[in-house]
N, C-alpha and C positions, 0 to 999 in steps of 0.2 A: 727814704727808701721803702720803709714799712708801708708808707701811705700809698706810693706807687704800686707795691705788690698787692695792698689791699683793692686797689683800683682794678688791676689786671685780674685778681681773682674774682671780683665781683662781675667783671665782663665776661669772663670764661663761664661763670655760672649761668649769666644771663644767656649766653649762647647756647649752653646745654639745655636750658628750659625751653628756649624757642625751637631747638632741635627735637625735644621731646614732643612739643606741641604739635611740629610738623609731622613726626611720625604718627601720632595720635590721629592727626587729621587725615594723613594718608591712609592709615587703617579704616577710619570711619568711611572714607570715600570709596575704598575699595570694597568694604562690606556692603555699602550701599548700592553699589553698581552691580555686585554679582549676586545680590540676594533676589530669590525667586519672586515672581509677582505675587501680589496678594490674592489669595484664594487658590494658590498652587497645591497647597497640602489638600484641600477640599476636593480639587480636581483629581488628584491622585487617589484619594478614597472612593471618589465616584467611578473611576475606572475599575479599580479593584472590586467594587461591589458589582459591577456589570459583569465582570469575568467570573466572579462568584456565583452570580445568578445563573450564567450559562452552565456552569459546572453543576449546579443544584438540579436546574431544570432537566438536564441530560445526563443525570448521575448514572442511570443504567448503562448508557453507551460508554461513559468515562470508565466505570467499573469493568466493563467487558474489555475495554482496550488495555486497562492496567492488568487484568488478568492474564492477557497474552504476553505482556512484558515478562511477567514473572515465570510463566510456563515454558516459553520458548527463548533459548539463548539467541536465536537469530534477531529477536526484537528487544532484547535487554537493555539495549541502549536508549530505548524510549523513556526510561527513568530519569535521564539526565538532561533530556532536551528542554524541559520546562525551566529548571535552574539555570542552565546556559543562556536561555533566551532572557531570562529576567536579569542576568548578569550584563548582557550586551545592552539591554535597555538601560540599566543603571549607568553604564559607561557614557551613554549619550545625555545625561541629565542637563549638562550645561547648554548644549544646543536646545533642548526642549524648554529650558527656562526662559530662552529669549524668544519664544514663539507664543502666539496667542491661539486658543482652541477656536476653530470655526465650524460648528457642526455641519454635517453633510447629510441633509434628509435623504438624498438619493441612496445612501447605504441602507436604508430601510428595504429598499427593493432587494438589494443583495441579500439581507437577512432573510426576507421572504423566500427567495430562491432556494438558499441553503437549508431553510427550514422544511420547504416542500421536498427537496431532494432527500433530506434525512427521514421524512415520512414515507416517501416511496421505497427508500431503502430498507426501512423498518418493515414495511408491508411484504417487500419481496425478499427479506432476509438476506441482504447484501451487505455483509458487515463492513467491508472496507470502505464503501461509499458512505455508510452511516458514520463511521469514524471520521473520515475526511470532511464530511459536512459539518460536523460538530466542531472540530478543531479550526475550521476556516471561519467559523462564526466569530471567534475571537478577533482576529484582524479585521473583519468586516465591522463587527461592533465598535472597535477602537477608531476605524476610519468614520464611522458614522457619528461618534462622539467628539472626535478631535478635529477631524478635517484632514484635507490633503497633506498640508506642509508638515504637520506634527507626525502624520502616519508615515510619511516618506522618510522622515527622520530616523525611524525606527522599523524601517519596512524589512529589512533583512531578519532581525530578530522575531518579527512577527511571522514572517514566511518560514523561518526555521523550525516553528513549531509544528509544521506539517510533517516533519520528519519523525515526529513522535508516533505517527499512525503506522500499525503493522500493516505493511504492504510489501508485495514482492511475490506472493505465492503464484500470481498469475503468469509471471515471468519464467517459472521454473521449467516447463516443458520446452520452450525456446532455448533456454540456457542449456538444458541438457542436449538438444539436438546440436546446438552449436559446439559444446564440449566433445560430444561423440564424434562429430565430422571431423573436426580439427585434430583429435587424437588419432583416428584411424588414418587420415591423410598424413599426418606425421610419422605414424609407423611404416606406412607404406613407403614414404619417401626414405626413410631409414633402411629399407629393404626387408622388413619383416612381413611374412605374409599374414593377412588378416582375413577372418571369415566373420562377417556382421549380419546380426539379425537384430533389427530395430535398434535400440540402445545397448545391446549386449554384443560383445565380439569376442572372437577366439583367436589366440595366437599360439604358436607351438608349445610355449611353456606353461599356458593356462589360459582360463576364462576370466573375462572381465565385464563388468556393466556399469554404465553411468546412471546412478541413481540421484535422489533428490540432495542427498549430502555431497554429492560431486558436482552439483549444478553450478556452484559459484554464487548462489544468490546471497550468502551470508556475506562474502567479500564485496559483492557489489553494494550492498546496503551500508556496510561498514565504510567503505571507500567514498560513497556519496556523502554520508554524513560528515566524516572528517574532512573530505575535500571541500565542502561547501563552507564549513567553518574556517578552514584555513584560508580559503580564497577571500572571504570577508575580512579577515584580520591582516592579511598580507598585501592586498591589492587595494587600490582606491577606483580605479577605472572599471566600469561595468564590462567592457569588452575582455579584460584579462580575467576578471572573475567568472564570466561565464565559460571562457576558454578553458581555465583551470578544472572548473566543474565538469565541462565535457569530457576532459581527460580522465578525471576522477571516475567516470562512468565507463568509458571505453577500456581503460587499462585494466581493471579487474577482470573483464570478460576475457581479454587477451591473455592475461596472466593466469587465469584458471584453466585455459586450454594447455598452456606450457606446463602447469603443475600436473595436469592429468597424464600428459605424455611423460613427464619426468618419473611419476610415480609407476606408471606401467613398465617403463624401461628399468627402474631400480628392481621392480619384481621380476622382470624377465631375466636380467643380467645376474640376479642373485639366486636363480632357480626357484623362484616363488617363496623365498624365506623372509624377504624384507619387503615393507610397504603393502602387505597383504592383510593387515589387521588395522587396529587402532592407530598403530604408528604412522600409517599414511595420512591420516588427519593431522597429526603432529607436524609431519614434513610440510604438509600444506600450508599450515598457519605460520610456521617458521618462513617458509618462502613468501607468503603474502605479507609479513612484517617487513622483510627486506625489500620488497616491491614498494610498500608504502613509504619506506624510510627514503628510497632513492626518489620517489615522486615529490616529496617536500622538500628534499635537499636541492632537487632541480628547480622547484618553485621558487627558492629563494633567489635565485639568480635574477629573476625579473621583479623582485619585491618592489613595492612602492610605499615608502613610509607616509604615515598619516601626518597631516599637519596638526600642529598644537592648536587646539581652540583658543580663541581669545578669551581673555578674562572679564573683560568689560561687558556690560550689557549694552544692547542697542540703544536704549533710550538715553544712557549716560555716557556713552563712548566719547562723546565730544565736549564734556563738560570741562570748563576752564579749571586749571590748577587753582587749588586754595579755594574754590567755591563749593557750596553744599549742592551734591547732585539732586536731582529730581527723584521723588520717590517712584518706585516701581509701579508699572501700570497694574490695574486691578483686573482681574478675570472676573467678566460677567457670568455667573454660574446659572442664571435662570435659563437662557435658551439651552445650555448644555444639560441642566436637570430635566427640562421637557424632553429633549431628544432621547435622554437616557431611559426615561419613563416609556417612551414609545418603543424603544428597543426591547425592553422587558415583555411590554405586551406583545409585540411580535413573536418573540422567541417562546412565549408560553403557549401560543396557538397550537404548535405542532404536536407537543407531548399530549396535550388535552385532546387533540383529533385522533391521535393514535389510540388512546384509551377508550375513545368513543366507538371506534371500529371494532366491534366484536368479532372474535375468530369465528367462521362457519362451522356448524357441526359437521362431524365427520360423515362422509358419504361412504359407508363401508359395505362393500359387496358381500353376499352370503358366502359365496365361495370364490375362488380363483382358479377354478378347473377350466380345462380348455373345452370348447363346445364341440358339438357332434360333428359338425362338418370337417373337422380335422382327423376324423376316423378313416378317411380314405388313404391317409398317411401312415404306413405301417411303423410302429415303434420298434426301434432295434433294442437288443437286449442291455447294451451298456452304453450310458452317456458319458460325455466328456467330464473329467474330473475338475475341470475349471468352473468358476463361478465367479461373477463380479461382487465387488465389496459395496456393502451398504451400511448406513448408519441409521439409528431410529427404529429398526424393526419393521421394515415394511412387509406387506404380505407378498409372498413370491411364489411363483410356479415355474417349473422347467421341465421340458420334454424334448426328446430327440426323435426325428422322424425319417422315414425313407419311402420314396415313390419315384417310380420309373427310373430307377438307378441313381437317383439323386438323393443325397444325405444333407439333413440341415437340423439345426436345434433352435429352440426358441427359450428365451427367459423373459419373465414378466415380472416387475417390481411395481407395487402399487401402495401409494401413500393416501390414505383417506383424507388427511388433512395435513397441509403444510404451514407450519408456523413454529416460532420459538426455536429456531436452529434445527429443525426436522423437516426435510424436503428431498426433492430428487436432486436439485443442484445445489451441493453443499459440500465442504471440505470432508473427505473421507468416503464420499461415494465415487469409486474409480473401478476400472477394469480390473486392475491388480494393485494390491496393497503396495506401498512404498518399500517396506522391508521384506517382501517376499523374495526369498532366495531362488525360487524355482521358475517363477512366471514373470514375464516382462510384456510390455504393451508399447506399441508405436504411437506417435502422436497422432491425434485425430484429424481427419480431412473430411470435408463435407462435399457430397456429390449427389447427382440426380440418379436414383434407381428406377429402372424402367423395366416392366413385365407385362406385355400385352397392353391392356387399356389402363393399366395401373402405373402411375408415375409419383414418386415420392422422394423428398429430399431426406438424406440420412447422413449420419457421422460415420465413417468408416475408419476401422483401426485393425491392426493385425496383433493378436496375441500370441506370445511364444511361450512354450512350455517343454518339460522334458519329452523330446522326440514327437512333438506335435506342434502345428502351427494353425491358427484358426483366423479366418476372415470375419469381421464383425461388422454388421450393420446394425444401427440403434437410433432411435428417435424417441421423443416425448409425446404424450397424449394429454391434453388438459380441455376439458369442456368442449370436446368435439374437434379440437384443433391440433394439428401435429407441428412439432418443432424439432428442427435439426440443430438450431442455433441456441445455446444454453443462455446467452445473454437477452435474446429476444424472449425466451421462455421466463426469465426472471421478470422482464418488463410487464408481460402478460400476467403473471402471478400477481404482481403489484396491483394491477388493474383489476383483477378478480377480487381481491381482498378490499379495495377501495370502494368497488360497487357492491360488496356484501355477497358475492356469489361464491359457489363451492370451489374449493382449491384442490380437490381430489385429482391425482394425476398419476399417470403410469409412465415407465420407461420399458419400451419393448426392444428386445435384442434378438436379432437372426444371426447365426453364425454357422460356418461351415469348415470342414477341414480344407486347409491350403496346401496343395501339393506342388509338384512342379509346375503346373499351368494354373495361373491365377484365373484364367477365364472359367475353368471348370467350377471353382468355388463361387464366383459370381453367377454362373448359371444355375446353381443349386439354391443360392439365396433368391435369385429372380424368380425360380419356379415357386418358392413358397411365399414370395412377397404378396400376391393377391389374397391368399388365405390369411395372412397376418393383417393386411388391410381390412378384410371382412370381419376379423376378430376385433378389430379397433372400433369398427362401426358397431358392432353388436353392444359393445361396452358403453360407447358414448354417443351413439347417433353418427350423422354423416359428418366427415371429417374435412376440414380445411387445412391448408398447409402454410407454415410460417417458416 
């Protein structure tokens, strides 16, 4: 009996030993099939070095973008975008390990385009374009280095980096108009009488105005960022992702109008004791949080679970059980290294070119007095208390005139040189300061102003103040050319700097009291227009229009 037990024990031990060997073999096989290709670590460091090169070459732009993150609550989320993108890339590491890099030389053309766009934006001092160009260089460089398939695998994490750019200020005037229109319409629908002047309106219980903080741009940016990330993590099909992102854009715009109406109604029904101070911002964010929670909860109804990626590598997925798998394919780093060197060379051209282009010397006039031919206009005793807002301390001159029963005022702001954040078209140069409690301005419209033989494209606005309304015509003048479009003016400024020409420029404003008849104010401005055009010619020669 003991002999039989000994044999059984020996057999069991043998089975356990074979089982252990099988498990070990299975472990080796799995490890071999899931191991990254040879050279993957070197490829990772090469990609990281290329991104680091972009950050170093354009350190000034990156630092400017980071300073906006920390200074503005609207763009504070930008700090988190890069870590989130890195985590999303890391989550796709298994898929990336099964692909081979195939450098795409066509990507060098994309890098050249982005570099030139950065150069023009730097010369024209268009901050948002400069930021977008630098951030877009990262996915463009990765595409150039790794090729189409690997870049497509991490396409969303790379595109998500663009949300780190502080943008949205250009949408504020439009969002203010949408909010004001919707709020006034809802109040009238409720039966409350409304008197509106621009973005300010009055109801029987008090006065309200839609300013930058009420535009909803913060809601829009936050919703776009969260909605994009949620769509990527929740859905698999592109159509559902794009649809959810579109809803994330439209919903906060509509919700902000509802929020503004609710705030006004709370103030109205409480006798202007509630929702008239900081508390209305608190109510707004609570309402926004509820809207976002409902959006994400609704989004889970159509969620699509992601497939679990296969553990086996492509080269060894069909390996027979019990056989030693083939070694992982080796990455050929030579073409990747060559294309990386070309990327660095292309990226370094544009900062060097920007430094080579020296800022022109200031073209400073001795005075900014009005010439003698304006003497035929009599100066009234008291000018309007309103003045536009400028940054960078430009030279300014202001006067009010009266002639043949028509009254008009002129304001000229002159920048001898435009560079390094100082110029006519920049943040802070506005008709009315955003936080001004007494003055408000309507949205600009462009029109053709005609007076006799003088025709000029101008930007038209209405400025509202305590007991006064002003009709304003304004335009820019640089190197003998007039501009009514600020974007065209910025493009011309970039060309001036690129060619080494003077960037001295002025903004000329004509404004007149706006009474019951708008035609009277337009007639006063039209009467003064030929003399304003003559003033422009005296300063900069014959003027062309843009």
